[in-house]
N, C-alpha and C positions, 0 to 999 in steps of 0.2 A: 406554779402548779396549773396544769391545764384544766380549764373549766369543763364540766360535763353538761351536755345538753340532754335534757330529759323531755321526751315527746310522747304524747298519746298517739299510738298508731292504731287506726281504726281498721278492724278486720271484720268483714261482713259475713255473717252466716245467714243463708236465706231461709228464713222462717216466716211465719205469718202471725203477728206482725214481725218486723225485722229486729234483729238483735245485734248489738255492737259489743265486742269484747275490747278491753283496754290492755295494751302492752306498752313496753318502753324499748327504745333503741338509741344508739349513738350514731348519727349520720357521719359519712365520710367527709374529709376536709380536703384542703389543698386544691389540686387541679379540678376536682369535681365541682367547685364553686364557680367555675367560669361559665357565664351565662350569656347567651345571645338572645336579646328580646325580639329580634326581627322587626316586624312592623308595629309591635306593641309599645305602649308607653305607660308610665307610672304617674299617678296623681297623689300627692301628699297633702292632706287636708288638716288645717288647724295650726295655730302658733306653737303649741307645745310639741308639735312634731317637726319643728324646723331643723333640729339637729340631725334627725334621720334624713330629712330632705337634702341637707348638705352632703352627708356621707353617700347617699345613693347617687347624687349628681356627680360626685367624684368618681364613682364606680362605673356608672352607665353613660355619663355624659349629660350635660345640661339640657340638650335637646330631647332626651328621653324621659326626664324627670321634671314634672311641673308642680308648682306649689300654689295653693289657694287657701284663703281663710275660711270659706263657707262651702257647704255641700251644694248650695243652690248654683254656684258657679259652674258645676259640672253638667247642669241641664243642657241637653241638646248636643253635648260633646261625645265623641267616641271615647269610651273609657274601657281600659283593659284591666288595670290594677289600681286599687284604691287602698291607701294606708292612712290610718288615723289613730291618734291617741284617744283613750276613753274620755279624758277630760274635755276634749273638743267634740268627740262624737256625741256625747250626751246633751250638747247644746242644740243639736239638730232634732228634727222631728222624724219619727219612724216613716211617715209618709214620704218624706224627702229621700230617705235611703231607698225606699221601695221604688220610687220613680226612677232613680239612677239605675237600679238593678234591672227594672223592666225595660228601660230604654236600651240597655246594653246586653240584653240576654243573648243575642246572637254573636256578641263579641267575646264570649267566654269570660265574663268579668270575674275578677278575683277581689275579695274584700278582706282586708287584714286589719284587725284591731289589736293595739298594743297597750300594755300597762305594766309597770314594774311591780305593782301591788295586787295584780289580778284584775280582770276586766269587770268583776262585780256583778251583782244581781241585775243591775240596770241593763246589762247586755241582753236581757230577755227581750227588750224592745227591738234591738237590732236583729236578734234571732227571729222575732216575729215577722219583720220585714223580709227576711230571707225566705221564710216559709211561704209568705204570700207570693213572692216572686216565682216560686216553684209551682204556684197554682195547684197546690194539693198533691203534686206528684213528688213525694218525698221518698227517694230510693232507700235511704239509710237513716235510721234514727239512732242517736248516741244515747242509749238508755243505760240505766243502772241495772246490771244483770241480776242483782239480788232481788229485784222486783218482778222479774220476768216469770210468767207462767203461774202466778199465784192463784188466779181464778179466771175463768173464761169471761172475756169482755172487760176486765179491769184495765184501766189506762196504764200505759207504760210511762214510767217516770224517767225523764232525761237525767243523765249522770250529772249531779250537781257540781262535780269538779270542773266542769266547763266554765263556771263563774269564778273559779279560783286561778285559772290559767293566766299566764302573763301574755300569751299571744293566742288569739283565736282567729283562724282564717277559714273562709269557705269560698267555693267557686260554683258558678252556674255554667253548664254547657262546656265541658263536662262537669257533672256534679262531683264535689269533693270536700273533705274536711281536713284541717291540720290544726292540732291543738297542742301547744307547748305549755306544759305545767310550769317548767322553769326555763326561761329563755336563754340563760347564759349570756353570751355576747350577742346583744340585740341585732346588730348589723349582720353578723354571720347567720343568725337564725332566719332573718328576713330573706337573705339570699337563698338559703336552703328551701324555704317555703315557696319562693317564686319559681325556683327551678323545678320543684316537685310538681307544681301545678302546670307548668308549661309542658310537662311530659306525662300528664295524667291520662289514665285509660278512659274509655267511654263509660258513661254511667250505667248502673244496674237498673233495669226497668222495674217499676213498681208493680206489684200484683194486688189487685183489689180484693176485698173480702166482704162478705155479708155476715151479719151476726143475728142470732136469735137470743132473746133473753134466756138466762139459765132457768132450769126447772124450779129452783128454789127462790126465784126472783119474785118477791111479794112486796107490794106497796099499795098505797091508796090512790093510785092514778089509773084512770081508764083512758086509753088512747086509741084513736081510730085513724088509720092512714099514716101514722108515723112508724118508722123502723128504728128499733133500739140499736144504738151503735156502740155503747159502752158506758162506763161509769168511773168515778173517782171516789174513794172512801173505803171504809169509814175512816175519816181523819179524826184524831182525838187530841184534846187539849185539857190538861188539868186546870182547875180553877183554884188558885191558892188563897188562903186566908191571911190574916195580919201576921201570924207567926210563921208563915211559909208552909203550913201544912195543907194537904189537899182537902178542900171542903166541898168540892163538886167536880163535875166533868162535863165537857162539851163534846158532841159528836157531829160530824158533817159528812153527808154523802150526796153526790149529785149524779143523776142518771141523765143520759143524753139520747135524743131521738132525732131522726132526720126525715125530711120530706121535700119534694121539689115539685114545682109546677111551671109550665111554659105558657107565656103570654106573647102571642105573635112569634117573633124569632128569639125572644129572650127567656132564658131559664133562670128562675129564682130558686135559691136553695135555702130551706128553712131548717133551723135547729132549735129544738126544745130542750131547755135545761130545767129539770125537776129537782129542786133542792129539798133535802130533809135535814133540818137543823134541830138537834136534840140537846137537852140539858137535864142534869140531875143534881140535886144538892143533898148534903149529908148533915148529920149532927156531929159537931166537932168536940163534944164533951162539955161545952159551955153554951154554945148557941146553935140554933137551927139555921142552916144556910139554905134559903128557899129560892128556887128559880123564879126570876122576876121579868127580865127583859131579854128579848131576842132581836138583834139587828142583823138582817140578812140582805146582802147586796150582790147582785150579778151585773157586771159591767160588760156590755156588748161592744164597748170601745168605739162608738160612733165618732166621738170627738177626736180620736186618733185616726181611724179609717172610716171616712164618710160612706164607703160602700158596705159597711156592717151596720145594719139598720134594725132598731128595736121594732118589733111588729105588734106584740101583745104581751100582757103580763097580768098577774093576779096574786093576791087580792088587791083591788083598787079602793080608792077613797079612804074612809075610816069608819070604824064601827066598834060595837061591843057594849056591854059584855055579851058574848055568845059562847056557848059550849062547843059549837061546830062552825067551821068556815068552809064554804064551797064556792067554786068558780069554774068557768069553762073558757078555754082559749080555742080559737078557730082560725084556720088558715084559709081564707078566701075561696077561690075557685076550685081548689082541689078537694075541698070538703074535709080535709084532715082536721081533727080536733082532739082536745084532751080535756078531761074533767078531773078536778082534784078536790078531795074532801079530807079534812083532818079535824080531830075532835080532842078536846081536853078532858081527861078523866074527871068525873065528879069529885068534889064540888067545884073544881076549878073552871075558869072561863077565860076567854081571850078578849083583849082590846087590840085593835090594829090601826096602823096609820101608814098610808102610802106616801113615800117621800121620793118617788121616781122622777128622774129628769129625762124625758123621752128624747129630747134633741141630742143629748150626750150619750144616749144608749145605756144609761145607768139606772138599773132597777133596784130600789131600796125600800125595804119594808121593815117596820118596827112593830113587834108584838109585845104586849105586856100581859102578864098573867095575874089574875086575881084569885085569891083563895087557894093557892097552891100549897104543897107540903113537901117534906123531905122524902127521900128514898122512892120517888116516883119519877119516871122518865117522861118528860114533856117534849112534844115535837111540833114544829111548825113547818109548812111545806110551800112557801111562795115559789112560783114558777114563772117562766117567761119564754118567749119565742123571739129569736132574732133571725134576720135573713140577709143573704148576700145579694146586693144589687150590682151586677157586672158592669153597669153603665156608669158607676161612680168609682173613684180611686179606692183601692183596697177591697173591691167587691168580689174577690175570687177566693177559692179555698186556699188555706184553711181559714175557718172562722176562729179568731183569737178572742178568748173570754177570760176575764178575771173574776174571781169570787172572793168576797170578804164576809166574815161572820164574826159577830161579837155576842157574848153571853154575859148576863149579870145575875149574880146571886145577891139576895138581901138577907142580912143578919141583923135585925133591928134597924138601927140607923147606919150600919156599916154596909157598904156596897163593894162587891168583889167582881172584877171583870176578867175575861179571857178573850183572846181573839185568834182567828185563823185566816190565812189568805193563801191562794194558789192560783196559777194560770194554766189554761188548757188550750190545746190546739185541736179543733174539731174538723174532721173531714167526713165525707159521706160514708167512708168505709171504716172509721174508727176514731179513737180518742187518744191523745197523748198529753201528759202533764210535763211542763217545761219550766 
């Protein structure tokens, strides 16, 4: 029985931001798969991809298909097409992939990732390198259409099926995507992808957008000189008790702002992430489940991309008990600043501890509540600023940020935890969750 190849076909509808619809098709076979690479060559990277290397060599000729163990071996070489299995790909660092993409941007580089079990959530690191290589000029985003247009400024969520696909390919110059949910015959699918990219049309130009905060946007932040570019949230997670019942709930929202300043001939781009991390506990019929600990982390990923630098954050140090916490963050010469204040409803009070690692770009704050009670929503609002340094690797748009939050309820000597995490891509014109 002939195998069916199912592919996500991306169809662009020009909106602001951009929207991708997902469809399926069965590509033609036979003579249509005859491909002339011309002056282009293929690099297959990693030992688990050796079988693909052998088949491609038989098809195109050994002089057109080269094999190497490591991505570093591609530095300084003219690269047109790169193919790697996920198990080899994830041994590399995103900054290595970014360097290869940037060095070969003018060559129309095509990057193909394969996996029989789906490329997995780890592919987000590869995706991040691709977004960096585009330097913020993303013509098309593969978004979940069910999340589009919910509310002005809300971040678009990338279609999560991308992480379940057996093949994900993208190209730069011209820009393009090819996502195979089910690869069928792997070799045949790779040939189809290579051919499609070799005849790709020119990319769609990106259109910038400016945003104002919606009229009902109310929070405890005062900002001067920052432009609001969007938000993610509210994200919600139930906190479960010992018997699996819901004994509380955690909520997270992050608002993002942008500012830039030029020093000499260099423009630095600053992004502010204002986190609102909330928690409420309930009576389960036996015990009171009382909000106790908030752990809030914003990772500006300096350890991955040295050009993404943590600039300032708050609250710093440690302290408490205090009913109210206030701090101000300022961006140097431009005079842009933000002031944040949040208060625990009486009789509760906050203790806090700063666990930030500035060199890694990881901002981590732990708040502990004293004298809290059930059926009251408590909120902490640690915030931070990161900037892009274009003189360092990865210092171009978008700014890639990860958020982690953990919440703990206390029911006597029993502690109940819940956690949330998500990643965002920040540009001066907007926010995407991927």
